[in-house]
DRENVOKE-130267 format. One line per 8 residues: number of its first residue (from 1); their letters; for each residue x, y, z of C-alpha. Coordinates in steps of 0.2 Angstrom, whole numbers. Each point is the difference from the previous one (the first is absolute). Last residue first. Layout:
N
NUM = a = X Y Z; ... $
***
This chain:
510
510 = xxxxxxxx = 230 519 351; -19 -4 -3; -7 9 15; 12 15 -4; -10 4 -15; -15 4 10; 10 11 12; 8 9 -15 $
502 = xxxxxxxx = -17 3 -8; -6 8 16; 16 11 1; -3 5 -19; -18 5 5; 5 10 15; 13 9 -9; -11 4 -15 $
494 = xxxxxxxx = -14 7 12; 12 11 10; 2 12 -15; -19 5 3; -13 -6 -12; -12 12 -9; -13 -13 -5; -8 -16 7 $
486 = xxxxxxxx = -13 -9 -10; -9 -15 8; -6 -16 -9; -10 -14 9; -1 -18 -2; -17 -5 5; -2 -15 -11; 17 -6 -5 $
478 = xxxxxxxx = -5 -18 0; -12 5 -13; -18 -6 0; -8 15 8; 8 12 -12; 0 16 10; 18 4 -1; 3 17 9 $
470 = xxxxxxxx = 0 18 -3; 11 16 0; 2 4 19; 9 16 4; 16 6 7; 8 18 -2; 15 9 6; 9 -16 4 $
462 = xxxxxxxx = 13 -7 13; -9 2 16; -16 -7 -7; 8 -17 -4; -3 -10 16; -18 8 3; -6 -7 -17; -18 0 5 $
454 = xxxxxxxx = -2 -18 -6; 14 -6 11; -2 -18 4; -1 -6 -18; -10 -16 -1; -6 4 -18; 17 0 -7; 9 17 -4 $
446 = xxxxxxxx = 5 8 -16; 9 16 4; 3 14 -13; 15 10 6; 6 18 -4; 16 9 1; 12 -14 0; 19 4 -2 $
438 = xxxxxxxx = 9 -12 -10; 17 -8 -1; -3 -17 8; -13 -8 -12; -10 -14 9; 2 -16 -9; 6 -11 14; -16 1 10 $
430 = xxxxxxxx = -10 -4 -16; 6 -18 1; -14 -5 12; -9 14 10; 7 17 6; -9 6 -16; 3 9 -16; -10 8 -14 $
422 = xxxxxxxx = 10 5 -15; -12 14 -8; 11 2 -16; -11 -8 -12; -16 10 5; -15 -9 -6; 1 -12 15; -4 -18 -3 $
414 = xxxxxxxx = 17 -8 2; 8 10 13; -16 2 9; -2 -19 0; 17 -3 6; -1 11 15; -17 -6 6; 5 -18 -2 $
406 = xxxxxxxx = 16 3 8; -8 6 17; -2 16 10; 2 12 -14; 11 16 -2; -2 12 -15; 14 12 2; -1 17 -8 $
398 = xxxxxxxx = 16 10 -4; -1 -3 -19; -19 4 0; 2 18 6; -16 7 -7; -12 -12 9; -17 -1 -8; 4 -15 -11 $
390 = xxxxxxxx = 5 -10 15; -17 2 8; -10 -8 -14; 14 -12 -4; -1 -7 18; -19 -2 -1; 1 -8 -17; 14 -12 7 $
382 = xxxxxxxx = -12 -6 14; -14 -3 -12; 12 -9 -12; 6 -11 14; -17 -5 7; -1 -19 -5; 13 -13 -5; 5 -4 17 $
374 = xxxxxxxx = -18 -4 4; 1 -13 -13; 15 -8 7; -7 0 17; -16 -9 -5; -17 9 1; -12 5 14; 13 -5 14 $
366 = xxxxxxxx = 3 -15 10; 14 1 14; 17 -9 2; 9 17 -2; 8 -7 -16; -18 1 -8; -13 -13 0; -12 4 -14 $
358 = xxxxxxxx = 4 -16 -11; -3 -11 15; -10 -12 -10; -15 3 10; 3 19 -3; 0 -3 -19; -16 -9 0; -10 12 10 $
350 = xxxxxxxx = 7 16 -8; -14 1 -13; -5 19 1; 17 4 7; 8 -7 -15; -12 10 -12; 4 16 9; 19 -4 0 $
342 = xxxxxxxx = -1 -1 -19; 1 -18 -8; 15 -6 -10; 12 1 14; 4 -18 1; -4 -13 13; -19 -2 1; -6 5 -17 $
334 = xxxxxxxx = 14 -9 -9; -2 -15 12; -17 -4 -8; 9 -2 -17; 15 -9 6; -10 -16 5; -7 -3 -17; 17 4 -8 $
326 = xxxxxxxx = 10 -12 11; -14 -13 -2; 1 0 -19; 17 -7 -4; 0 -14 13; -18 -4 -4; 4 -2 -18; 14 -12 5 $
318 = xxxxxxxx = -10 -10 12; -15 -4 -11; 6 -5 -18; 18 -6 4; -6 -8 17; -13 -9 -10; 13 -10 -9; 17 5 -4 $
310 = xxxxxxxx = 15 11 5; -8 6 16; 14 -6 12; 14 6 -11; -7 18 -2; -4 0 18; 18 -3 4; 6 14 -12 $
302 = xxxxxxxx = -13 12 8; 5 -4 18; 19 1 -3; -2 17 -8; -12 6 13; 13 -4 12; 11 14 -7; -13 13 3 $
294 = xxxxxxxx = -2 -3 19; 14 6 10; 0 18 -6; -17 2 8; 8 -2 18; 1 19 5; -18 2 -5; -5 -8 17 $
286 = xxxxxxxx = 8 13 11; 14 -8 10; -3 -6 18; 19 -3 2; -2 -18 4; -13 -3 -13; 11 8 -13; 15 -11 5 $
278 = xxxxxxxx = -11 -16 0; -6 5 -18; 18 1 -5; 4 -17 6; -16 -7 -7; 3 7 -18; 19 -4 1; -4 -18 3 $
270 = xxxxxxxx = -12 0 -15; 14 8 -11; 13 -12 5; -11 -15 -5; 4 5 -18; 8 -17 -4; -16 -8 5; -9 7 -15 $
262 = xxxxxxxx = 3 -14 -12; -6 -13 13; -17 8 4; -3 -3 19; 8 14 9; 2 14 -14; -17 -5 -5; -8 4 16 $
254 = xxxxxxxx = 5 19 0; -4 3 -18; -16 -10 2; -5 12 14; 4 15 -12; -11 -7 -14; -14 -4 12; 1 18 7 $
246 = xxxxxxxx = 0 8 -18; -15 11 3; 5 4 18; 18 5 -5; 2 14 13; -15 -4 11; 6 -16 9; 15 9 6 $
238 = xxxxxxxx = -11 13 9; -6 -13 12; 18 -4 5; 4 18 4; -17 2 9; 4 -15 11; 17 8 4; -7 16 6 $
230 = xxxxxxxx = 5 17 -7; -3 15 12; 18 -1 7; 6 0 -18; -6 18 -2; 6 13 13; 13 -10 11; 7 -11 -13 $
222 = xxxxxxxx = 0 14 -14; 9 12 12; 13 -14 5; 2 -4 -19; 3 19 -4; 12 2 14; 10 -15 -6; -1 6 -18 $
214 = xxxxxxxx = 7 16 6; 17 -8 1; 10 14 8; 0 11 -16; 18 -4 -5; -3 -19 3; -16 0 -10; 8 9 -14 $
206 = xxxxxxxx = 15 -12 0; -13 -14 -1; -8 8 -14; 16 3 -10; 4 -19 5; -15 -7 -9; 9 -4 -16; 16 -6 8 $
198 = xxxxxxxx = -10 -11 12; -9 -8 -14; 17 -3 -9; 7 -8 16; -15 -11 1; 4 -6 -18; 18 -3 5; -6 -10 15 $
190 = xxxxxxxx = -10 -11 -12; 13 -1 -13; 12 -7 13; -11 -16 1; -1 -10 16; -15 9 6; -9 -5 -17; 1 -18 6 $
182 = xxxxxxxx = -15 4 11; -10 -2 -16; -3 -18 6; -13 7 12; 0 5 19; 14 12 -1; -8 9 -15; -16 2 10 $
174 = xxxxxxxx = 9 7 15; 8 14 -11; -16 3 -11; -11 7 14; 13 13 6; 2 5 -19; -19 2 -2; -1 10 16 $
166 = xxxxxxxx = 14 12 -7; -13 4 -14; -9 11 12; 14 13 -1; -8 8 -14; 7 7 -17; 18 0 3; -2 -17 8 $
158 = xxxxxxxx = -9 -7 -15; 14 7 -11; 12 -10 10; -11 -16 0; -2 1 -19; 19 2 -2; 3 -15 12; -13 -11 -10 $
150 = xxxxxxxx = 9 5 -16; 17 -5 6; -7 -17 7; -10 -2 -17; 17 2 -9; 7 -14 10; -9 -13 -11; -7 -15 10 $
142 = xxxxxxxx = -13 -3 -13; -17 -5 8; 4 6 18; 8 16 -7; -15 4 -11; -12 -2 14; 11 10 11; 1 14 -13 $
134 = xxxxxxxx = -19 0 -1; 0 1 19; 11 15 -1; -11 8 -13; -16 -3 9; 7 9 16; 6 14 -11; -17 2 -9 $
126 = xxxxxxxx = -9 0 17; 12 14 6; -2 10 -16; -19 1 3; 2 3 19; 12 15 -2; -15 12 -2; -7 8 -16 $
118 = xxxxxxxx = -18 -6 3; -11 -11 -11; 11 -15 -1; -4 -6 17; -18 -1 -4; 2 -9 -17; 14 -11 9; -14 -6 12 $
110 = xxxxxxxx = -5 -12 -14; -8 -1 -17; 15 1 -10; 11 -12 10; -12 -14 -1; -5 4 -18; 19 -1 -5; 1 -17 9 $
102 = xxxxxxxx = -15 -7 -8; 5 6 -17; 18 -7 1; -7 -16 7; -12 -2 -14; 13 4 -14; 12 -13 6; 12 1 15 $
94 = xxxxxxxx = 17 -8 0; 5 6 17; 12 13 -8; -15 6 -10; -9 2 17; 14 11 7; -1 10 -16; -18 4 3 $
86 = xxxxxxxx = 3 4 18; 13 12 -5; -11 8 -13; -14 3 13; 13 8 11; 5 11 -14; -18 5 -3; -1 5 19 $
78 = xxxxxxxx = 16 10 -1; -7 9 -15; -17 4 9; 10 7 14; 10 10 -13; -15 7 -10; -11 7 14; 12 14 3 $
70 = xxxxxxxx = 2 2 -19; -18 2 -3; -2 11 16; 11 13 -9; 18 4 6; 5 5 -18; 11 -14 -6; 16 8 9 $
62 = xxxxxxxx = -10 0 16; -4 -18 -2; 18 -4 -3; 4 9 17; -14 -9 8; 8 -17 -6; 17 6 8; -9 5 16 $
54 = xxxxxxxx = -9 -17 1; 18 -8 0; 7 10 15; -4 -11 15; -16 4 10; -5 9 16; 14 12 5; 7 1 -18 $
46 = xxxxxxxx = 15 -7 -9; 14 2 -12; -7 17 -5; -10 8 -14; -10 15 6; -13 4 -13; -4 -18 -2; -3 0 19 $
38 = xxxxxxxx = -14 12 -4; -9 -14 -10; 3 -13 13; -8 11 13; -15 4 -11; -3 -18 -4; -1 -4 19; -15 12 2 $
30 = xxxxxxxx = -10 -9 -15; -4 9 -16; -17 7 -2; -17 -10 -1; -15 7 -8; 6 -7 -17; -4 -17 6; 15 -12 0 $
22 = xxxxxxxx = 0 -17 -7; -1 3 -19; 19 5 -2; 5 -17 7; -12 -10 -11; 9 7 -16; 17 -3 6; -4 -18 5 $
14 = xxxxxxxx = -9 -3 -16; 16 5 -10; 10 -12 10; -12 -14 -3; 0 3 -18; 19 1 -1; 0 -17 9; -11 -8 -13 $
6 = xxxxxx = 11 7 -14; 15 -7 8; -9 -17 1; -5 0 -18; 18 5 -6; 6 -15 10 $
***
């Protein structure tokens, strides 16, 4: 046992070490990370686009110094916990050392390395899915009620992190009905556990109710602007990439549950997989939404392969291949799917990435670099422009920095050398964070490239002076062309107009 725990600790350490090597210093934080970090300054029971758990983690990051190290630490931590859960699931399945190592390598050299780079809800989401499936493995094997309680708690915190986990629940219900685990519906403890989950998530439910269920508005917007560009064939083809190095182990996991007698008691997991995949396909979900489905099946595949390769040539040929192939396939994928190369280097060798669809953005079009990488460019350049003009304004306390989108807003709040700058926007949660008792005298406007009023005709009646300060020139940034204007000497009417516009935006969610 000591030897196995030491081996597990080794893989966890390797996981952390690798995570910190996968981002070229030329890249900045991702636009989504900025929003989550600012949510940590405005703790609440919910937000327009996400549940509250990310904000709690952001608050902890702020207490630790708000550095990039800690921002990257927590997604890496959730990835490491996912590895531990798969390891413990394998132990429950009576795994030996080979199976444990094979399963750990399958998790380590997978899409999780990519997901665990960014401070987004996705890392915790995959961990929560894996935890719930782990609890089901334990319950199928031991029929102890505590695993129902733990699964319910895991589901509740999964909901507080990302609503995506509701699809796991929807897939599990018919799977339970079709298997002998249907007896769980006759147990009062099952409903008590569900009630506990409801109690845990109730503050967020009340927040949604109080604010007009903005999650519905967000899903409608997501469907019309992003999911509409996702094809079901592309969704399915992406699934092959997430654990490509351990694809045979994964397939063995699926097949062994059907044909390997000791695993048949876990058939509920396989049914849940297909039901959940069906739901994702119906709604044209993004491919990465389904990553949480896979880790638990690596446990079954690794244990089955261990038994199948116990002796003879299989032990000396198949086993080494299962351990080496994930690493060999991962090495070329590093340069293709991870931000280790500069944008210039990516463009110089973009053929492979474009063929794999890695440069296709949410708009359904191909671009020079992937959208995630483009979302990690140009923020410091933009903030430097804002800071240069903000420094010249005498009345900083009554200066509003207003941006077009949440990425611009959060980036300025994070990178600015002025702690009290407090950029705001009519976009995302920032619409609820405008101060009410203030009279603005100046405004720094940060506007998208497609701004239809470069002459600032709309604002001229309300200011004494308006001038263009600069724009983002980074050709690889999604924010390329973002312009900064400085407007000074505002009339009293300006504040009234801004607050009226803020109220109109807020009313959309009431």
